[in-house]
Every structure is written in C-alpha cells, then in structure tokens.
C-alpha positions as a Markdown table, in Angstrom:
| # | Residue | x | y | z |
|---|---|---|---|---|
| 1 | Met | 0.3 | -0.1 | 0.1 |
| 2 | Lys | 3.0 | 2.3 | 0.7 |
| 3 | Ala | 4.8 | 1.6 | -2.4 |
| 4 | Glu | 1.7 | 1.8 | -4.5 |
| 5 | Ala | 0.8 | 5.1 | -2.8 |
| 6 | Phe | 3.9 | 6.8 | -2.9 |
| 7 | Gly | 4.3 | 5.5 | -6.9 |
| 8 | Leu | 0.9 | 7.7 | -7.7 |
| 9 | Leu | 3.4 | 10.7 | -7.2 |
| 10 | Lys | 4.7 | 9.9 | -10.5 |
| 11 | Arg | 1.8 | 9.7 | -12.5 |
| 12 | Asp | 1.0 | 12.5 | -15.0 |
| 13 | Asp | -2.3 | 12.6 | -13.6 |
| 14 | Glu | -2.2 | 12.5 | -10.0 |
| 15 | Ser | -5.2 | 13.7 | -8.3 |
| 16 | Lys | -5.0 | 15.6 | -5.1 |
| 17 | Asp | -6.8 | 13.3 | -3.2 |
| 18 | Ala | -4.0 | 10.6 | -3.8 |
| 19 | Leu | -1.7 | 13.0 | -2.7 |
| 20 | Arg | -3.8 | 13.4 | 0.2 |
| 21 | Met | -3.9 | 9.7 | 0.8 |
| 22 | Ala | 0.7 | 9.1 | 0.4 |
| 23 | Leu | 0.4 | 12.5 | 2.8 |
| 24 | Glu | -1.5 | 10.0 | 5.9 |
| 25 | Ile | 0.7 | 7.5 | 4.9 |
| 26 | Ala | 3.7 | 9.4 | 5.5 |
| 27 | Asp | 2.9 | 11.5 | 8.0 |
| 28 | Glu | 2.2 | 8.0 | 9.8 |
| 29 | Thr | 5.7 | 6.2 | 8.3 |
| 30 | Thr | 7.4 | 10.2 | 10.4 |
| 31 | Arg | 5.4 | 8.9 | 13.5 |
| 32 | Cys | 6.6 | 5.7 | 13.8 |
| 33 | Arg | 10.4 | 6.5 | 12.3 |
| 34 | Pro | 10.7 | 10.2 | 13.6 |
| 35 | Asn | 14.8 | 9.3 | 13.4 |
| 36 | Asp | 14.4 | 8.1 | 9.3 |
| 37 | Gly | 15.7 | 10.8 | 7.2 |
| 38 | Ala | 14.2 | 9.3 | 4.3 |
| 39 | Asn | 11.3 | 9.4 | 5.6 |
| 40 | Trp | 11.0 | 13.0 | 5.7 |
| 41 | Gln | 12.2 | 13.6 | 2.9 |
| 42 | Arg | 9.2 | 11.5 | 1.0 |
| 43 | Lys | 7.1 | 13.6 | 3.0 |
| 44 | Ala | 8.5 | 16.9 | 1.9 |
| 45 | Ile | 8.3 | 15.7 | -1.6 |
| 46 | Ile | 4.3 | 14.9 | -1.2 |
| 47 | Leu | 4.1 | 18.1 | 0.7 |
| 48 | Ala | 5.6 | 20.7 | -2.4 |
| 49 | Asn | 3.4 | 18.3 | -5.0 |
| 50 | Leu | 0.5 | 19.5 | -3.0 |
| 51 | Asp | 1.7 | 23.3 | -2.7 |
| 52 | Arg | 2.7 | 23.4 | 1.0 |
| 53 | Lys | 5.9 | 25.0 | 0.3 |
| 54 | Asp | 6.3 | 26.0 | 4.2 |
| 55 | Glu | 5.7 | 22.3 | 5.6 |
| 56 | Ala | 7.7 | 21.1 | 2.3 |
| 57 | Ile | 10.6 | 22.9 | 3.6 |
| 58 | Glu | 10.0 | 22.5 | 7.2 |
| 59 | Ser | 10.1 | 18.4 | 6.5 |
| 60 | Phe | 13.5 | 18.5 | 4.1 |
| 61 | Asn | 15.0 | 20.2 | 7.1 |
| 62 | Arg | 14.0 | 17.7 | 9.3 |
| 63 | Ala | 15.5 | 15.2 | 6.7 |
| 64 | Ile | 18.6 | 16.9 | 6.6 |
| 65 | Asp | 18.3 | 17.3 | 11.0 |
| 66 | Glu | 18.1 | 13.3 | 10.8 |
| 67 | Ala | 21.0 | 12.9 | 8.5 |
| 68 | Asp | 22.9 | 15.2 | 10.7 |
| 69 | Arg | 22.1 | 12.7 | 14.0 |
| 70 | Ser | 23.3 | 9.7 | 12.2 |
| 71 | Leu | 26.3 | 11.8 | 11.2 |
| 72 | Asp | 27.1 | 12.2 | 14.6 |
| 73 | Asp | 26.9 | 9.0 | 15.6 |
| 74 | Asn | 28.6 | 7.2 | 12.8 |
| 75 | Pro | 30.7 | 9.7 | 10.3 |
| 76 | Gly | 31.4 | 7.1 | 8.0 |
| 77 | Asp | 28.1 | 6.9 | 7.3 |
| 78 | Val | 27.9 | 7.7 | 3.3 |
| 79 | Glu | 23.8 | 7.3 | 2.6 |
| 80 | Ala | 23.3 | 9.9 | 5.5 |
| 81 | Leu | 25.7 | 12.0 | 3.6 |
| 82 | Trp | 23.9 | 11.5 | 0.3 |
| 83 | Leu | 20.7 | 12.0 | 1.7 |
| 84 | Arg | 21.7 | 15.1 | 3.2 |
| 85 | Ala | 22.9 | 16.0 | 0.0 |
| 86 | Glu | 20.0 | 15.2 | -2.2 |
| 87 | Cys | 17.8 | 18.0 | 0.1 |
| 88 | Leu | 20.0 | 20.6 | -0.1 |
| 89 | Glu | 20.3 | 19.6 | -3.9 |
| 90 | Ile | 16.2 | 19.9 | -3.5 |
| 91 | Leu | 16.0 | 23.1 | -1.9 |
| 92 | Asp | 18.3 | 24.9 | -4.1 |
| 93 | Met | 21.8 | 25.6 | -1.9 |
| 94 | Lys | 24.0 | 23.9 | -4.1 |
| 95 | Ala | 27.3 | 24.9 | -2.5 |
| 96 | Ala | 26.0 | 23.1 | 0.4 |
| 97 | Ala | 25.2 | 20.7 | -1.5 |
| 98 | Ile | 28.6 | 20.2 | -3.6 |
| 99 | Arg | 30.4 | 20.5 | 0.1 |
| 100 | Cys | 28.2 | 16.8 | 0.7 |
| 101 | Tyr | 28.5 | 15.0 | -2.6 |
| 102 | Asp | 32.5 | 16.0 | -2.1 |
| 103 | Gln | 32.0 | 14.6 | 1.0 |
| 104 | Val | 30.5 | 11.4 | -0.6 |
| 105 | Ile | 32.9 | 11.6 | -3.3 |
| 106 | Glu | 36.1 | 11.2 | -0.6 |
| 107 | Ser | 34.1 | 8.0 | 1.1 |
| 108 | Asn | 35.7 | 5.7 | -2.4 |
| 109 | Thr | 31.9 | 4.0 | -1.7 |
| 110 | Ser | 29.7 | 2.9 | -5.0 |
| 111 | Leu | 28.0 | 6.2 | -4.4 |
| 112 | Ser | 31.6 | 8.0 | -5.5 |
| 113 | Ala | 31.0 | 8.1 | -8.9 |
| 114 | Gly | 27.0 | 9.0 | -8.8 |
| 115 | Ala | 28.0 | 12.2 | -6.6 |
| 116 | Trp | 30.9 | 13.4 | -9.2 |
| 117 | Ile | 27.9 | 13.1 | -11.8 |
| 118 | Arg | 25.7 | 14.8 | -9.5 |
| 119 | Lys | 28.3 | 17.6 | -8.7 |
| 120 | Ala | 28.8 | 18.2 | -12.8 |
| 121 | Lys | 25.3 | 18.8 | -12.9 |
| 122 | Leu | 25.0 | 21.3 | -9.8 |
| 123 | Leu | 28.4 | 22.7 | -11.7 |
| 124 | Ala | 26.9 | 22.7 | -15.0 |
| 125 | Pro | 25.2 | 26.4 | -15.5 |
| 126 | Glu | 28.3 | 28.3 | -14.3 |
| 127 | Gln | 31.3 | 26.5 | -14.1 |
| 128 | Tyr | 31.7 | 24.7 | -16.7 |
| 129 | Asn | 35.6 | 23.6 | -17.3 |
| 130 | Glu | 34.8 | 22.3 | -13.7 |
| 131 | Ser | 31.6 | 20.3 | -14.4 |
| 132 | Leu | 33.5 | 18.2 | -17.6 |
| 133 | Leu | 36.4 | 17.7 | -15.1 |
| 134 | Ala | 33.8 | 16.1 | -12.7 |
| 135 | Tyr | 32.2 | 13.8 | -15.5 |
| 136 | Ser | 35.5 | 13.1 | -16.3 |
| 137 | Lys | 36.0 | 12.0 | -12.7 |
| 138 | Ala | 33.0 | 9.8 | -12.6 |
| 139 | Phe | 34.1 | 7.9 | -15.8 |
| 140 | Glu | 37.3 | 7.6 | -14.4 |
| 141 | Leu | 35.9 | 5.9 | -11.4 |
| 142 | Met | 33.4 | 3.6 | -13.5 |
| 143 | Leu | 35.6 | 2.3 | -15.7 |
| 144 | Gly | 39.1 | 3.5 | -15.1 |
| 145 | Lys | 41.8 | 3.6 | -18.0 |
| 146 | Asn | 39.0 | 2.5 | -20.3 |
| 147 | Ala | 37.0 | 6.0 | -20.5 |
| 148 | Gly | 37.8 | 7.4 | -23.8 |
| 149 | Ile | 37.3 | 11.4 | -25.0 |
| 150 | Pro | 38.0 | 11.8 | -28.2 |
| 151 | Val | 37.8 | 16.1 | -29.0 |
| 152 | Ser | 36.8 | 17.2 | -32.4 |
| 153 | Thr | 36.9 | 20.7 | -33.6 |
| 154 | Val | 34.0 | 21.7 | -35.9 |
| 155 | Trp | 34.5 | 25.5 | -36.2 |
| 156 | Glu | 37.3 | 27.6 | -35.7 |
| 157 | Glu | 37.0 | 31.3 | -36.0 |
| 158 | Asp | 38.7 | 34.8 | -34.1 |
| 159 | Gly | 40.0 | 32.6 | -31.3 |
| 160 | Phe | 37.1 | 30.2 | -30.2 |
| 161 | Ser | 36.2 | 26.8 | -31.1 |
| 162 | Val | 33.3 | 24.9 | -31.2 |
| 163 | Phe | 33.9 | 21.2 | -30.6 |
| 164 | Thr | 32.3 | 18.3 | -29.1 |
| 165 | Ser | 33.2 | 15.4 | -27.1 |
| 166 | Ala | 32.7 | 12.2 | -26.4 |
| 167 | Trp | 32.9 | 9.7 | -23.2 |
| 168 | Phe | 32.8 | 5.9 | -24.2 |
| 169 | Asp | 33.1 | 2.8 | -23.0 |
| 170 | Gly | 33.8 | 0.6 | -25.8 |
| 171 | Asn | 31.3 | 1.4 | -28.6 |
| 172 | Gln | 28.8 | 2.5 | -26.5 |
| 173 | Ile | 28.7 | 6.2 | -25.4 |
| 174 | Leu | 28.3 | 7.2 | -21.7 |
| 175 | Leu | 27.8 | 11.3 | -22.6 |
| 176 | Val | 28.2 | 13.8 | -25.3 |
| 177 | Ser | 29.1 | 17.4 | -24.8 |
| 178 | Gln | 29.4 | 20.7 | -27.2 |
| 179 | Gly | 31.3 | 23.7 | -25.7 |
| 180 | Leu | 32.5 | 27.1 | -27.3 |
| 181 | Tyr | 36.2 | 27.1 | -26.0 |
| 182 | Asn | 37.8 | 29.9 | -25.3 |
| 183 | Gln | 41.6 | 30.0 | -27.0 |
| 184 | Ser | 42.2 | 33.0 | -25.1 |
| 185 | Ser | 41.8 | 31.8 | -21.8 |
| 186 | Gln | 42.0 | 28.0 | -22.4 |
| 187 | Ser | 38.7 | 27.6 | -21.1 |
| 188 | Leu | 35.2 | 27.1 | -22.3 |
| 189 | Asp | 32.8 | 29.8 | -22.3 |
| 190 | Arg | 29.5 | 27.6 | -22.3 |
| 191 | Tyr | 28.5 | 24.3 | -23.2 |
| 192 | Met | 25.6 | 21.7 | -23.0 |
| 193 | Val | 25.4 | 18.4 | -22.5 |
| 194 | Ile | 23.2 | 15.5 | -24.0 |
| 195 | Asn | 23.3 | 12.6 | -21.2 |
| 196 | Thr | 22.7 | 8.8 | -22.1 |
| 197 | Gln | 20.8 | 6.4 | -19.9 |
| 198 | Leu | 24.0 | 5.7 | -17.5 |
| 199 | Thr | 24.2 | 9.6 | -16.6 |
| 200 | Ser | 20.3 | 9.7 | -16.3 |
| 201 | Asn | 19.9 | 6.8 | -13.6 |
| 202 | Trp | 22.2 | 9.1 | -11.2 |
| 203 | Ser | 20.0 | 12.1 | -11.7 |
| 204 | Ile | 18.1 | 13.5 | -8.8 |
| 205 | Gly | 14.5 | 11.6 | -9.8 |
| 206 | Ala | 11.5 | 13.5 | -11.6 |
| 207 | Asp | 9.2 | 13.6 | -8.2 |
| 208 | Lys | 12.3 | 15.3 | -6.3 |
| 209 | Thr | 13.1 | 17.3 | -9.9 |
| 210 | Lys | 9.3 | 18.7 | -9.8 |
| 211 | Ala | 9.7 | 19.3 | -5.9 |
| 212 | Ala | 12.4 | 21.2 | -6.5 |
| 213 | Asp | 10.7 | 23.4 | -9.3 |
| 214 | Ile | 7.9 | 24.0 | -7.4 |
| 215 | Leu | 9.8 | 24.9 | -4.2 |
| 216 | Asn | 12.1 | 27.4 | -6.5 |
| 217 | Gly | 9.5 | 28.5 | -8.2 |
| 218 | Arg | 11.1 | 27.3 | -12.1 |
C-alpha cells in the first residue's frame, strides 16, 4: 500500500486525493520512525506537490537534521551524507550540496561516481570547465582507463573553437557534450550536455525534480 501510494506521485494525472492519501501514509511513517531522514524527505516531496511549500521546506530541513544526527553517531554513514546532499540540492542550496557530494566522493564507495555526476550537473550552469572535469572523474571511477574522450573541432574562428566531446566505454557512448572553447583563456565559455541512460540514472529523479521546481519557482 505504501509503495503504491508513493508511486502515484510519478503519474501525470495524479490527483489531490491521491496525494493526500500518500501524505497520510507519510505522516504515519514519520510518527513510527521519526529518526529516519528518508521518511521526512518523502513527506517533503508530497507536501511540495500539494503546494504546501512552507511545510515541505520544514520536512526537508527535518530530513537534513536526522541525517546530521546519523552522521554524529557514525561520520562514515554515506547514505546519510547522500540524503543530506540530495535535500540541499532540492532546496537549491548548491554550494552546500556540492560540499556534501564531495564528502561522498571522498568515501570511495559505490556512491562516489554518482556523487561526481551530481556535482557535475550542479556546476554545469556556471562552471563549465569544472563540470566537465567532474564528469571525467565519474567515468574514471566507473571504467578506469577504459573510458575515452575523443575531441574534434567542428568550427574555429577569431580565437574560438566549437567542439564535441564524447565519453565512451568501448562502442557505448556514455555522454556527449558540445562546447565553445576560448583559445585565449584556454577555457570553456559555455557548453551543453546530452545525457545517456547511464548518467540519467544518477539524476535526482522526476518526483524530486518536480518538488524542487515548485519550491524554487521554476
């Protein structure tokens, strides 16, 4: 029943009644397990979809508090770090989220590559060069020296180059990017990324993205 109710969040035709039913279940789970930050995060997502923004933010902050308590007891709790980073990302607190993802990266666990990808996405709107470097680090962790990055210039004029980069594993393309390279500063002025299934799997998820859009007025 719980899984079915939360599954309703992903339907385009979700109704307020379905969301309210999911909220009742979320209320019960947070009462029964008040120290579980993931429960508070799920409740926050439902509240955001009901446009109850203040309550949603309060629940996201409670999720962060519970993650902090878990980290006080066990500083190596990577799941708590990931939850904290994700909540901060949804709340559009990018710098704080990146710091948390950096801690996940330093843990050298199975989540480290995903943390590099999340960091790359957060950096992308403004810090192009750092974002591409983060993608490179993710693929190095996943594939080691098997990850390749061919670069080809497709247009060049007045000190600028437009190029395409593709990360690949054998014949499988992992990510494609196109960028405007400033030869004078030897850095990217802008770029765009075309994600594949591999990188999309590490994205924040449709339900959480929708909550973030509602809370941040996007």
